[in-house]
N, CA, C and O atoms as a MOPAC input file, in Angstrom:
PM7 MOZYME 1SCF
protein

 N     56.04100 1   124.41100 1    17.12300 1
 C     54.84800 1   123.37900 1    16.55000 1
 C     53.37000 1   123.51000 1    17.03000 1
 O     53.17700 1   123.73500 1    18.22500 1
 N     52.54800 1   123.41300 1    16.36500 1
 C     51.03900 1   124.12100 1    15.93300 1
 C     50.31900 1   123.01500 1    16.77900 1
 O     50.66700 1   121.83800 1    16.87400 1
 N     49.29500 1   123.59700 1    17.34500 1
 C     48.53000 1   123.10200 1    18.28300 1
 C     47.39300 1   121.69800 1    17.21600 1
 O     46.77800 1   120.69800 1    17.58500 1
 N     47.52400 1   122.11300 1    16.34500 1
 C     46.90500 1   121.26300 1    15.06700 1
 C     47.72200 1   120.23500 1    15.08600 1
 O     47.21300 1   119.12200 1    15.22000 1
 N     48.93500 1   120.33300 1    14.97900 1
 C     50.44200 1   119.32100 1    14.51900 1
 C     50.36900 1   118.11600 1    15.75200 1
 O     50.62800 1   116.91200 1    15.76300 1
 N     49.78700 1   119.27600 1    16.97000 1
 C     50.54900 1   118.20700 1    18.52300 1
 C     49.22400 1   117.45000 1    18.42000 1
 O     49.37600 1   116.33200 1    18.91200 1
 N     47.84100 1   117.66200 1    17.91400 1
 C     46.91100 1   116.44400 1    18.06400 1
 C     46.72800 1   115.49200 1    17.22000 1
 O     46.05200 1   114.48300 1    17.42300 1
 N     47.43200 1   115.81900 1    16.05000 1
 C     47.78100 1   114.97900 1    14.79800 1
 C     48.60200 1   113.53500 1    15.66400 1
 O     48.18400 1   112.37800 1    15.68800 1
 N     49.77000 1   114.04100 1    16.26800 1
 C     50.84800 1   113.45200 1    16.55100 1
 C     50.67300 1   112.57100 1    17.93800 1
 O     51.49800 1   111.69600 1    18.20200 1
 N     49.72900 1   112.80500 1    18.67400 1
 C     48.85500 1   112.28500 1    19.61500 1
 C     47.94100 1   111.37400 1    19.22800 1
 O     48.04200 1   110.24800 1    19.71500 1
 N     47.04600 1   111.60500 1    18.44400 1
 C     46.46500 1   110.86100 1    17.86900 1
 C     47.31200 1   109.84000 1    16.95900 1
 O     46.60200 1   108.91400 1    16.56500 1
 N     48.38300 1   109.78300 1    16.61000 1
 C     49.30300 1   108.75900 1    15.71000 1
 C     49.69800 1   107.50400 1    16.47700 1
 O     49.62500 1   106.30000 1    16.23300 1
 N     50.24800 1   108.41200 1    17.73600 1
 C     50.75800 1   107.80400 1    19.33800 1
 C     49.64600 1   106.69200 1    19.39200 1
 O     49.70100 1   105.51500 1    19.03500 1
 N     49.03200 1   107.12700 1    19.72400 1
 C     47.93500 1   106.45300 1    20.20900 1
 C     47.38900 1   105.16100 1    20.04800 1
 O     47.08700 1   104.21000 1    20.77000 1
 N     47.35200 1   105.63300 1    18.14000 1
 C     47.12700 1   104.37200 1    16.80500 1
 C     48.14200 1   103.46000 1    17.48700 1
 O     47.88300 1   102.50200 1    18.21500 1
 N     49.94000 1   104.15100 1    16.94600 1
 C     50.79400 1   102.99100 1    17.11600 1
 C     50.35500 1   102.09000 1    18.37100 1
 O     50.03200 1   100.90300 1    18.41700 1
 N     50.45900 1   103.08300 1    19.39000 1
 C     50.50000 1   101.82600 1    20.77800 1
 C     49.13600 1   100.62400 1    20.29900 1
 O     49.32000 1    99.41000 1    20.21900 1
 N     48.12800 1   101.15300 1    20.09400 1
 C     47.18000 1   100.04600 1    20.41900 1
 C     47.65000 1    99.09600 1    19.34300 1
 O     48.12400 1    97.96800 1    19.47400 1
 N     47.47900 1    99.61100 1    18.54200 1
 C     48.42200 1    98.20300 1    17.14500 1
 C     49.11800 1    97.19300 1    18.15400 1
 O     48.69800 1    96.14300 1    18.64000 1
 N     50.37200 1    97.89000 1    18.31200 1
 C     51.34500 1    97.06000 1    19.08900 1
 C     50.78600 1    96.65600 1    20.11200 1
 O     51.40500 1    95.67400 1    20.52000 1
 N     49.70800 1    96.95800 1    20.91900 1
 C     48.78200 1    95.99900 1    21.92800 1
 C     48.28000 1    94.72200 1    21.09400 1
 O     48.62700 1    93.58400 1    21.41300 1
 N     47.49500 1    94.97200 1    20.07400 1
 C     47.18700 1    93.96600 1    19.57000 1
 C     47.49800 1    93.12200 1    18.61100 1
 O     46.73000 1    92.43000 1    17.94200 1
 N     49.46100 1    93.25100 1    18.52700 1
 C     49.85000 1    92.32900 1    17.75400 1
 C     50.74500 1    91.51300 1    18.68900 1
 O     50.98200 1    90.32400 1    18.47500 1
 N     51.37600 1    92.38700 1    20.03500 1
 C     52.24300 1    92.17600 1    20.92600 1
 C     51.55500 1    90.33200 1    21.28000 1
 O     52.55800 1    89.62100 1    21.20700 1
 N     50.54900 1    89.60000 1    21.54100 1
 C     50.22600 1    88.34800 1    22.03000 1
 C     50.74600 1    87.65900 1    20.59200 1
 O     51.91200 1    87.26300 1    20.59400 1
 N     50.33800 1    87.57000 1    19.95200 1
 C     50.76000 1    87.00600 1    18.33800 1
 C     52.24400 1    87.22000 1    18.29100 1
 O     52.95300 1    86.23000 1    18.11400 1
 N     52.69000 1    88.18100 1    18.40300 1
 C     54.76700 1    88.22100 1    18.29700 1
 C     55.20700 1    87.24000 1    19.30400 1
 O     56.09800 1    86.46600 1    18.95400 1
 N     54.75000 1    87.14700 1    20.45100 1
 C     55.42500 1    86.39000 1    21.57100 1
 C     55.45700 1    85.03700 1    21.20400 1
 O     56.35800 1    84.22200 1    21.40200 1
 N     53.81200 1    84.81100 1    20.35900 1
 C     53.56200 1    82.93800 1    20.32000 1
 C     54.36600 1    83.04600 1    19.05400 1
 O     54.83400 1    81.90900 1    19.00400 1
 N     54.79100 1    83.62700 1    18.08500 1
 C     55.94500 1    83.26900 1    17.03500 1
 C     57.20300 1    83.51700 1    17.52700 1
 O     58.10700 1    83.07800 1    16.81600 1
 N     57.54000 1    84.09700 1    18.54800 1
 C     58.96200 1    84.15900 1    19.36400 1
 C     59.02500 1    82.32000 1    19.79000 1
 O     59.67600 1    81.41800 1    19.26300 1
 N     58.34300 1    82.30500 1    20.60500 1
 C     57.94600 1    80.74600 1    21.68200 1
 C     58.05700 1    79.76700 1    20.43900 1
 O     58.75600 1    78.76300 1    20.57200 1
 N     57.33800 1    80.02800 1    19.11700 1
 C     57.61200 1    79.09200 1    18.24900 1
 C     58.92100 1    78.63500 1    17.29100 1
 O     59.33700 1    77.60700 1    16.75700 1
 N     59.26700 1    79.90700 1    17.40100 1
 C     60.90400 1    79.66600 1    16.92800 1
 C     61.78300 1    79.06900 1    17.87000 1
 O     62.48100 1    78.07700 1    17.66400 1
 N     61.69700 1    79.82200 1    19.06200 1
 C     62.75900 1    78.81400 1    20.19900 1
 C     62.20800 1    77.70300 1    20.05700 1
 O     63.06300 1    76.93600 1    20.50100 1
 N     60.89300 1    76.76300 1    19.56300 1
 C     60.99100 1    75.74000 1    19.87400 1
 C     61.29500 1    74.56200 1    18.55100 1
 O     61.36400 1    73.33600 1    18.63500 1
 N     61.44600 1    75.48800 1    17.29000 1
 C     61.93700 1    74.75900 1    16.03600 1
 C     63.57300 1    74.76900 1    16.37700 1
 O     64.21300 1    73.71800 1    16.33700 1
 N     64.06900 1    75.79100 1    16.64900 1
 C     64.97700 1    75.84100 1    17.33500 1
 C     65.69000 1    74.93500 1    18.09000 1
 O     66.86500 1    74.66100 1    17.85000 1
 N     64.84800 1    74.30500 1    19.26900 1
 C     65.13500 1    73.34700 1    20.32400 1
 C     65.29200 1    72.02400 1    19.42400 1
 O     66.34800 1    71.39200 1    19.45900 1
 N     64.10700 1    71.58200 1    18.53600 1
 C     63.92800 1    70.42900 1    18.27300 1
 C     64.02100 1    70.08200 1    17.22200 1
 O     63.17700 1    69.38700 1    16.65500 1
 N     65.61600 1    70.69900 1    16.46600 1
 C     66.38700 1    71.02400 1    15.06700 1
 C     68.13300 1    71.37200 1    15.44900 1
 O     68.81000 1    72.36900 1    15.19700 1
 N     68.58200 1    69.69700 1    16.36800 1
 C     69.59600 1    70.06900 1    16.67300 1
 C     70.79600 1    69.71600 1    15.59100 1
 O     70.85200 1    68.72000 1    14.87000 1
 N     71.72200 1    70.78500 1    15.67500 1
 C     72.32500 1    70.96600 1    14.59900 1
 C     73.36800 1    69.57800 1    14.39500 1
 O     74.43600 1    69.95200 1    13.91000 1
 N     73.33500 1    68.25100 1    14.61400 1
 C     74.15500 1    66.77000 1    14.54300 1
 C     72.79600 1    66.80600 1    13.46600 1
 O     73.16600 1    66.18500 1    12.47000 1
 N     71.52200 1    67.23300 1    13.28700 1
 C     70.65700 1    66.51700 1    12.26800 1
 C     70.68500 1    67.31300 1    10.73800 1
 O     70.43700 1    66.87500 1     9.61500 1
 N     71.13100 1    68.78500 1    11.24500 1
 C     71.01900 1    69.40300 1     9.69900 1
 C     72.50400 1    68.79100 1     9.23800 1
 O     72.60500 1    68.72400 1     8.01300 1
 N     73.55000 1    68.38200 1     9.89800 1
 C     74.71600 1    67.91700 1     8.89800 1
 C     74.39700 1    66.80200 1     8.39700 1
 O     75.04500 1    66.52900 1     7.38600 1
 N     73.25600 1    65.65700 1     8.87900 1
 C     73.12600 1    64.68600 1     8.10700 1
 C     72.20300 1    65.00900 1     6.77100 1
 O     72.51800 1    64.48600 1     5.70200 1
 N     71.12300 1    65.83100 1     6.85600 1
 C     70.51700 1    66.54100 1     5.91100 1
 C     71.24200 1    66.40800 1     4.35700 1
 O     70.92600 1    65.68700 1     3.41100 1
 N     72.23000 1    67.30400 1     4.48500 1
 C     72.92800 1    67.72200 1     3.24100 1
 C     73.75200 1    66.71800 1     3.02500 1
 O     74.38700 1    66.08400 1     3.86800 1
 N     73.72200 1    66.51800 1     1.30700 1
 C     74.01000 1    65.49000 1     0.60300 1
 C     75.33600 1    66.11800 1    -0.32100 1
 O     75.60600 1    65.54600 1    -1.37700 1
 N     76.04100 1    67.15500 1     0.05900 1
 C     77.10900 1    67.58000 1    -0.92400 1
 C     76.95100 1    68.10400 1    -2.07300 1
 O     77.97800 1    68.08600 1    -2.75100 1
 N     75.77000 1    68.71200 1    -2.70800 1
 C     75.41800 1    68.55400 1    -3.60100 1
 C     74.88600 1    70.03300 1    -4.15000 1
 O     73.72600 1    70.40000 1    -3.96100 1
 N     75.80400 1    70.78100 1    -4.80300 1
 C     75.19100 1    72.44600 1    -4.33100 1
 C     74.08800 1    72.67100 1    -4.58900 1
 O     73.50000 1    73.48100 1    -3.87200 1
 N     73.22100 1    71.90100 1    -5.96100 1
 C     71.81500 1    72.62700 1    -5.87500 1
 C     70.94900 1    72.17100 1    -4.93700 1
 O     70.28200 1    73.00600 1    -4.32500 1
 N     70.77200 1    70.54300 1    -4.60200 1
 C     70.21100 1    69.80100 1    -3.56200 1
 C     70.39600 1    70.69600 1    -2.27100 1
 O     69.41700 1    70.93000 1    -1.56200 1
 N     71.54800 1    71.15900 1    -1.98600 1
 C     71.88100 1    71.43200 1    -0.95700 1
 C     71.31900 1    72.95200 1    -0.36200 1
 O     71.08300 1    73.19300 1     0.82200 1
 N     71.17600 1    73.87900 1    -1.48400 1
 C     71.03300 1    74.83000 1    -0.98900 1
 C     69.36000 1    74.96000 1    -1.29700 1
 O     68.74100 1    75.92700 1    -0.85400 1
 N     68.89400 1    74.22300 1    -1.85000 1
 C     67.22500 1    73.83700 1    -1.69100 1
 C     66.78000 1    73.48700 1    -0.10000 1
 O     65.80200 1    73.90500 1     0.51900 1
 N     67.89900 1    72.52700 1     0.35700 1
 C     67.47500 1    72.22600 1     1.62900 1
 C     67.72700 1    73.21000 1     2.47200 1
 O     66.89500 1    73.43800 1     3.35000 1
 N     68.49600 1    73.71800 1     2.41600 1
 C     69.18300 1    74.89500 1     3.09100 1
 C     68.40200 1    76.07800 1     3.37200 1
 O     68.15400 1    76.57200 1     4.47100 1
 N     68.00900 1    76.50600 1     2.08600 1
 C     66.60500 1    77.20300 1     2.51000 1
 C     65.15700 1    77.01600 1     2.57900 1
 O     64.34600 1    77.93500 1     2.69100 1
 N     64.89000 1    75.80600 1     2.50600 1
 C     63.72800 1    75.23200 1     2.89300 1
 C     64.17600 1    75.02300 1     4.53600 1
 O     63.35400 1    75.49000 1     5.32400 1
 N     64.79000 1    74.69500 1     4.84600 1
 C     65.23400 1    74.74200 1     6.34600 1
 C     65.02700 1    75.73300 1     7.00700 1
 O     64.21800 1    75.89600 1     7.92100 1
 N     65.95600 1    76.61800 1     6.44300 1
 C     65.82300 1    78.11500 1     7.34600 1
 C     64.66800 1    79.42000 1     7.43200 1
 O     64.40400 1    80.36300 1     8.17800 1
 N     64.05800 1    78.65500 1     5.83900 1
 C     62.71500 1    78.97100 1     5.89100 1
 C     61.48200 1    78.34700 1     6.96700 1
 O     60.36400 1    78.84800 1     7.08600 1
 N     61.82200 1    77.52700 1     7.46900 1
 C     60.82500 1    76.97300 1     8.25800 1
 C     61.43100 1    77.12400 1     9.91800 1
 O     60.60800 1    77.09400 1    10.83400 1
 N     62.87500 1    77.28300 1    10.21400 1
 C     63.20900 1    77.37500 1    11.57100 1
 C     62.92400 1    78.87500 1    11.94300 1
 O     62.21200 1    79.27400 1    12.86500 1
 N     63.76000 1    79.75700 1    10.86600 1
 C     63.70200 1    81.37500 1    11.16900 1
 C     64.61800 1    81.47000 1    12.39300 1
 O     64.78100 1    80.58300 1    13.23100 1
 N     65.12500 1    82.53900 1    12.37300 1
 C     66.37000 1    83.14600 1    13.60400 1
 C     66.72200 1    84.13900 1    13.43300 1
 O     66.55600 1    84.58700 1    12.29900 1
 N     67.34800 1    84.94400 1    14.40000 1
 C     67.55800 1    86.49000 1    13.92400 1
 C     69.19900 1    86.33500 1    13.55400 1
 O     69.96300 1    85.37500 1    13.65900 1
 N     69.41800 1    87.91800 1    13.00200 1
 C     71.06500 1    87.66000 1    12.53100 1
 C     71.71900 1    87.65200 1    13.08700 1
 O     72.79900 1    87.55400 1    12.50400 1
 N     71.82000 1    87.73300 1    14.63100 1
 C     73.22500 1    88.23700 1    15.80600 1
 C     73.45400 1    86.68100 1    15.67200 1
 O     74.60100 1    86.41000 1    15.31500 1
 N     72.52400 1    85.46300 1    15.90000 1
 C     72.72400 1    84.22500 1    16.01200 1
 C     73.28700 1    83.54000 1    14.91000 1
 O     73.84500 1    82.46000 1    15.10800 1
 N     73.19400 1    84.15900 1    13.46500 1
 C     73.48200 1    83.45200 1    12.48800 1
 C     74.66000 1    83.14900 1    12.20000 1
 O     74.90200 1    82.10400 1    11.59700 1
 N     75.84500 1    84.20500 1    12.66500 1
 C     76.97500 1    83.88200 1    12.55800 1
 C     77.42600 1    83.34000 1    13.19000 1
 O     78.22700 1    82.54200 1    12.70300 1
 N     77.27700 1    83.35000 1    14.65500 1
 C     77.43000 1    82.04200 1    15.63600 1
 C     77.11800 1    80.16700 1    14.60800 1
 O     77.79600 1    79.14200 1    14.53800 1
 N     76.07500 1    80.48900 1    14.15000 1
 C     75.34300 1    79.12200 1    13.62900 1
 C     76.16600 1    78.81500 1    12.78400 1
 O     76.63700 1    77.68000 1    12.85600 1
 N     76.60900 1    79.71100 1    11.71500 1
 C     77.18600 1    79.41900 1    10.22900 1
 C     78.35000 1    79.19200 1    10.36300 1
 O     78.88200 1    78.70800 1     9.36400 1
 N     79.25900 1    79.42100 1    11.60400 1
 C     80.38000 1    79.26000 1    11.65700 1
 C     80.54600 1    77.57100 1    12.04600 1
 O     81.38700 1    76.76900 1    11.64000 1
 N     79.52200 1    77.40000 1    12.88900 1
 C     79.32000 1    76.24900 1    13.67500 1
 C     79.37700 1    74.86700 1    12.59700 1
 O     80.13700 1    73.91500 1    12.77100 1
 N     78.38200 1    74.99700 1    11.43800 1
 C     77.98100 1    74.68200 1    10.44800 1
 C     79.36200 1    74.19700 1    10.03700 1
 O     79.93300 1    73.10700 1    10.07300 1
 N     79.68600 1    75.44700 1     9.62600 1
 C     81.22700 1    75.35600 1     8.58600 1
 C     81.59200 1    74.30500 1     8.86500 1
 O     81.56700 1    73.29900 1     8.15600 1
 N     82.08500 1    74.45100 1    10.24300 1
 C     82.93600 1    73.44100 1    11.07200 1
 C     82.51500 1    72.22700 1    10.94900 1
 O     83.40500 1    71.39200 1    11.10800 1
 N     81.61200 1    71.87100 1    10.75100 1
 C     81.10400 1    70.32600 1    10.66600 1
 C     80.71500 1    69.89100 1     9.40600 1
 O     79.79300 1    69.12200 1     9.13200 1
 N     81.87900 1    70.71900 1     8.30400 1
 C     81.35900 1    70.34000 1     7.13700 1
 C     80.59500 1    70.39200 1     5.89800 1
 O     80.74300 1    69.83300 1     4.81100 1
 N     79.65600 1    71.29400 1     6.40200 1
 C     78.21400 1    71.47000 1     5.93500 1
 C     78.77500 1    72.38500 1     4.65600 1
 O     79.64200 1    73.14200 1     5.09200 1
 N     78.59400 1    72.54600 1     3.39700 1
 C     78.99700 1    73.24500 1     2.34700 1
 C     78.61500 1    74.95000 1     2.48500 1
 O     77.72800 1    75.36800 1     3.22900 1
 N     79.21000 1    75.55200 1     1.88100 1
 C     79.32300 1    77.28100 1     1.74800 1
 C     77.94500 1    77.57500 1     1.34200 1
 O     77.29500 1    78.52600 1     1.77500 1
 N     77.50400 1    76.65100 1     0.43000 1
 C     76.10400 1    77.17700 1    -0.35100 1
 C     74.81500 1    77.03100 1     0.55400 1
 O     73.85300 1    77.77600 1     0.74500 1
 N     75.17800 1    75.74100 1     1.05200 1
 C     74.13900 1    75.21300 1     2.17900 1
 C     73.78800 1    76.30600 1     3.09500 1
 O     72.67200 1    76.80200 1     3.25100 1
 N     75.09900 1    76.67600 1     3.79300 1
 C     74.84000 1    77.12700 1     4.74300 1
 C     74.35700 1    78.95100 1     4.52400 1
 O     73.81100 1    79.67100 1     5.36000 1
 N     74.75500 1    79.27500 1     3.22700 1
 C     74.45000 1    80.81100 1     3.04700 1
 C     72.64300 1    80.55700 1     2.61900 1
 O     71.69600 1    81.10400 1     3.18400 1
 N     72.59700 1    79.86300 1     1.81100 1
 C     71.15800 1    79.51600 1     1.53800 1
 C     70.08400 1    79.61600 1     2.75300 1
 O     68.96500 1    80.12700 1     2.72100 1
 N     70.95100 1    78.78500 1     4.16000 1
 C     70.25700 1    78.38800 1     5.32700 1
 C     69.87300 1    79.74700 1     5.95800 1
 O     68.82800 1    80.30200 1     6.29800 1
 N     71.21900 1    80.03100 1     5.96000 1
 C     70.98000 1    81.74800 1     7.11100 1
 C     70.41900 1    82.64200 1     6.32200 1
 O     69.47800 1    83.21400 1     6.87400 1
 N     70.67400 1    83.04500 1     5.04600 1
 C     69.69700 1    84.22300 1     4.12900 1
 C     68.38100 1    83.75700 1     4.18800 1
 O     67.51900 1    84.63500 1     4.16900 1
 N     67.98200 1    82.50900 1     4.26000 1
 C     66.35300 1    82.25700 1     4.41600 1
 C     65.64100 1    82.42500 1     5.84300 1
 O     64.53600 1    82.83600 1     6.19400 1
 N     67.09600 1    81.77600 1     6.70100 1
 C     66.81600 1    81.81100 1     8.31600 1
 C     66.38100 1    83.11600 1     8.54700 1
 O     65.47500 1    83.23300 1     9.37200 1
 N     66.87900 1    84.28200 1     7.93000 1
 C     66.26100 1    85.68700 1     8.87800 1
 C     65.55500 1    86.59600 1     8.15300 1
 O     65.06300 1    87.65600 1     8.54000 1
 N     65.53800 1    85.92400 1     6.68100 1
 C     64.68700 1    86.63000 1     5.69900 1
 C     62.88900 1    86.32500 1     5.56100 1
 O     61.90100 1    87.05900 1     5.59200 1
 N     63.08800 1    84.98500 1     5.41200 1
 C     61.76800 1    83.60500 1     5.02600 1
 C     61.38400 1    83.72700 1     6.85600 1
 O     62.23200 1    83.81300 1     7.74400 1
 N     59.95000 1    83.70100 1     7.02900 1
 C     59.55700 1    82.98400 1     8.35500 1
 C     58.23500 1    82.11400 1     7.60200 1
 O     57.19800 1    82.64300 1     7.20200 1
 N     58.46700 1    81.10200 1     7.55200 1
 C     56.82500 1    80.21100 1     7.92000 1
 C     56.15000 1    80.25500 1     9.11400 1
 O     54.97800 1    80.26500 1     9.48900 1
 N     57.29400 1    80.27900 1     9.61700 1
 C     56.91800 1    80.46200 1    11.19600 1
 C     55.84300 1    81.35700 1    11.74200 1
 O     54.88000 1    80.95800 1    12.39700 1
 N     56.18200 1    83.05500 1    11.29500 1
 C     55.76300 1    84.21100 1    11.55800 1
 C     54.54700 1    84.25900 1    10.24000 1
 O     54.05700 1    85.37800 1    10.08800 1
 N     54.20600 1    83.54100 1     9.61700 1
 C     53.56600 1    84.03500 1     8.00600 1
 C     52.28300 1    84.31700 1     8.65000 1
 O     51.61600 1    85.29400 1     8.31100 1
 N     51.87200 1    83.42900 1     9.64800 1
 C     50.47800 1    84.23500 1     9.99300 1
 C     50.06700 1    85.35300 1    10.83900 1
 O     49.01400 1    85.99100 1    10.84300 1
 N     51.13400 1    85.45700 1    11.56300 1
 C     51.15000 1    86.92500 1    12.15500 1
 C     51.20200 1    87.61300 1    10.74100 1
 O     50.15400 1    87.82200 1    10.13000 1
 N     52.37600 1    87.95100 1    10.24600 1
 C     52.84300 1    89.19700 1     9.07000 1
 C     51.90700 1    88.78900 1     7.98800 1
 O     52.16300 1    89.44200 1     6.97600 1
 N     50.85200 1    87.90200 1     7.80100 1
 C     49.70300 1    88.06700 1     6.96500 1
 C     48.67200 1    88.66300 1     7.82300 1
 O     47.70900 1    89.00500 1     7.13700 1
 N     48.51100 1    88.93000 1     9.16000 1
 C     47.42300 1    89.53600 1     9.59500 1
 C     47.72500 1    91.16300 1     9.92700 1
 O     46.82300 1    91.99200 1    10.04200 1
 N     48.85700 1    91.40000 1    10.03100 1
 C     49.37600 1    92.66200 1    10.24800 1
 C     49.84800 1    93.56900 1     9.00500 1
 O     49.98300 1    94.79000 1     9.08700 1
 N     50.15700 1    92.55800 1     7.45700 1
 C     50.79700 1    93.20300 1     6.73800 1
 C     50.07200 1    92.68300 1     5.11800 1
 O     50.45600 1    93.03500 1     4.00300 1
 N     48.98700 1    91.79900 1     5.44500 1
 C     48.00500 1    91.27400 1     4.64900 1
 C     48.41300 1    89.94500 1     3.67700 1
 O     49.37200 1    89.97600 1     2.90600 1
 N     47.66100 1    88.95300 1     3.81800 1
 C     47.89000 1    87.84200 1     3.30500 1
 C     48.77500 1    87.84600 1     1.79200 1
 O     49.75800 1    87.11000 1     1.70900 1
 N     48.35900 1    88.73900 1     0.57600 1
 C     48.94300 1    88.24400 1    -0.11700 1
 C     50.55900 1    89.12500 1    -0.15400 1
 O     51.53000 1    88.74800 1    -0.81000 1
 N     50.51800 1    90.07000 1     0.52400 1
 C     51.90500 1    90.84000 1     0.49600 1
 C     52.94400 1    89.72300 1     1.38600 1
 O     54.09900 1    89.57200 1     0.98700 1
 N     52.44700 1    88.96300 1     2.60600 1
 C     53.36500 1    88.26900 1     3.40500 1
 C     53.51900 1    87.16800 1     2.55600 1
 O     54.67000 1    87.14300 1     2.12100 1
 N     52.66100 1    86.02900 1     2.04500 1
 C     52.85100 1    85.15300 1     0.66900 1
 C     54.39400 1    85.74800 1    -0.47700 1
 O     55.50400 1    85.23300 1    -0.61100 1
 N     53.90300 1    86.76400 1    -0.99500 1
 C     54.75200 1    87.16500 1    -1.98500 1
 C     56.37800 1    87.34100 1    -1.42600 1
 O     57.34800 1    86.74100 1    -1.88700 1
 N     56.38600 1    88.20100 1    -0.45400 1
 C     57.23300 1    88.27500 1     0.23400 1
 C     57.91700 1    87.09800 1     0.56100 1
 O     58.97100 1    86.99600 1    -0.06700 1
 N     57.68700 1    86.19900 1     1.30700 1
 C     57.86900 1    85.07100 1     1.60500 1
 C     59.02700 1    84.37100 1     0.46800 1
 O     60.24800 1    84.28500 1     0.60000 1
 N     57.95800 1    83.81500 1    -0.93500 1
 C     58.23400 1    83.42400 1    -2.07900 1
 C     59.42700 1    83.89300 1    -2.84500 1
 O     60.16700 1    83.14300 1    -3.48200 1
 N     59.56800 1    85.26100 1    -2.73400 1
 C     60.65400 1    85.76500 1    -3.08000 1
 C     61.52200 1    85.84800 1    -2.56400 1
 O     62.49500 1    85.77900 1    -3.31600 1
 N     61.84600 1    86.02100 1    -1.19100 1
 C     62.99400 1    85.81000 1    -0.28800 1
 C     63.31500 1    84.54800 1    -0.15600 1
 O     64.42100 1    84.39700 1     0.36300 1
 N     62.63500 1    83.36300 1    -0.49500 1
 C     63.27100 1    82.07700 1    -0.09300 1
 C     63.90200 1    81.78400 1    -2.01400 1
 O     64.65900 1    80.82300 1    -2.15500 1
 N     63.69600 1    82.26500 1    -2.76100 1
 C     64.43400 1    82.19900 1    -4.12500 1
 C     65.83900 1    83.38500 1    -4.03600 1
 O     66.90100 1    83.32300 1    -4.65700 1
 N     65.58500 1    83.96500 1    -3.48200 1
 C     66.45200 1    85.40200 1    -3.05500 1
 C     67.84500 1    84.59600 1    -2.32800 1
 O     69.03200 1    84.61200 1    -2.65300 1
 N     67.17900 1    83.96100 1    -1.30400 1
 C     67.92100 1    83.54400 1    -0.47500 1
 C     69.30400 1    82.25000 1    -1.50100 1
 O     70.52200 1    82.11800 1    -1.38600 1
 N     68.24800 1    81.55600 1    -2.41700 1
 C     69.03900 1    80.98300 1    -2.94500 1
 C     70.14400 1    81.28300 1    -3.95400 1
 O     71.24700 1    80.76000 1    -4.11400 1
 N     69.43100 1    82.42700 1    -4.68000 1
 C     70.10700 1    83.08200 1    -5.52900 1
 C     71.77700 1    83.41700 1    -4.84200 1
 O     72.89600 1    82.96100 1    -5.07700 1
 N     71.30400 1    84.30800 1    -4.03000 1
 C     72.25400 1    84.97900 1    -3.12100 1
 C     73.38800 1    83.99500 1    -2.64500 1
 O     74.56700 1    84.31700 1    -2.79200 1
 N     72.96900 1    82.58200 1    -1.97400 1
 C     73.82800 1    81.26100 1    -1.60100 1
 C     74.88600 1    81.01300 1    -2.93800 1
 O     76.02700 1    80.58600 1    -2.75700 1
 N     74.41400 1    81.29900 1    -4.13700 1
 C     74.83800 1    81.13200 1    -5.36400 1
 C     75.94200 1    82.07200 1    -5.97400 1
 O     76.85800 1    81.56600 1    -6.62400 1
 N     75.87000 1    83.47300 1    -5.77100 1
 C     76.49600 1    84.31200 1    -6.00300 1
 C     77.31500 1    84.50000 1    -4.53200 1
 O     77.99500 1    85.49300 1    -4.79200 1
 N     77.49600 1    84.29500 1    -3.77300 1
 C     78.14500 1    84.10700 1    -2.58300 1
 C     78.94600 1    83.08800 1    -2.84100 1
 O     80.10400 1    83.42400 1    -2.59200 1
 N     78.85100 1    81.69700 1    -3.32900 1
 C     79.80500 1    80.95900 1    -3.56500 1
 C     81.21200 1    81.16600 1    -4.44700 1
 O     82.43400 1    81.04400 1    -4.36600 1
 N     79.95700 1    81.63400 1    -5.49700 1
 C     80.69900 1    82.17700 1    -6.84500 1
 C     81.84100 1    83.12900 1    -6.26500 1
 O     83.05000 1    82.98000 1    -6.44400 1
 N     81.38600 1    83.86200 1    -5.73400 1
 C     82.56800 1    85.18800 1    -5.37600 1
 C     83.53800 1    84.88100 1    -4.57300 1
 O     84.57600 1    85.54000 1    -4.63200 1
 N     83.42200 1    83.94500 1    -3.76500 1
 C     84.42100 1    83.56900 1    -2.74300 1
 C     85.09600 1    82.68200 1    -3.75700 1
 O     86.32600 1    82.72800 1    -3.76800 1
 N     84.47200 1    81.86000 1    -4.63500 1
 C     85.68700 1    81.02500 1    -5.26800 1
 C     86.76300 1    81.81000 1    -5.82400 1
 O     87.97900 1    81.63800 1    -5.74500 1
 N     85.96500 1    82.86200 1    -6.50500 1
 C     87.09700 1    83.90600 1    -7.55500 1
 C     88.01200 1    83.87400 1    -6.55700 1
 O     88.87900 1    83.00000 1    -6.53400 1
 N     87.89700 1    85.03700 1    -5.41400 1
 C     88.42200 1    85.91200 1    -4.31900 1
 C     89.84000 1    84.86200 1    -3.89500 1
 O     90.60900 1    85.19700 1    -2.99400 1

């Protein structure tokens, strides 16, 4: 590796570490807020919200998932538990897809790091695609 390339690599690493250092407190705050939302929104309350109407349930599911936010690993467990409690597959799918892809709680941090326009556009598109994914998933499952 050339000396000039090593210098560029070193500067890039230093810049990346500085960016991470500036973003770290915001990321910790976002994680704490997500934990609070998950604590204050128990599964029993979720069961009462859904009306057994596919359109309304997918909107409610995507809306709640957008607000609560979570990670993919725990979504499998949560999805199974919600299914056992009688919540429709379309509601669960919309909830989980938006739970992982949309992040109202993370929006301030995402806006700061990636730009306001990008963050808002990404979240709006992710919300609608979560509903579309839920509808397609239920259609495919019913065909199979």
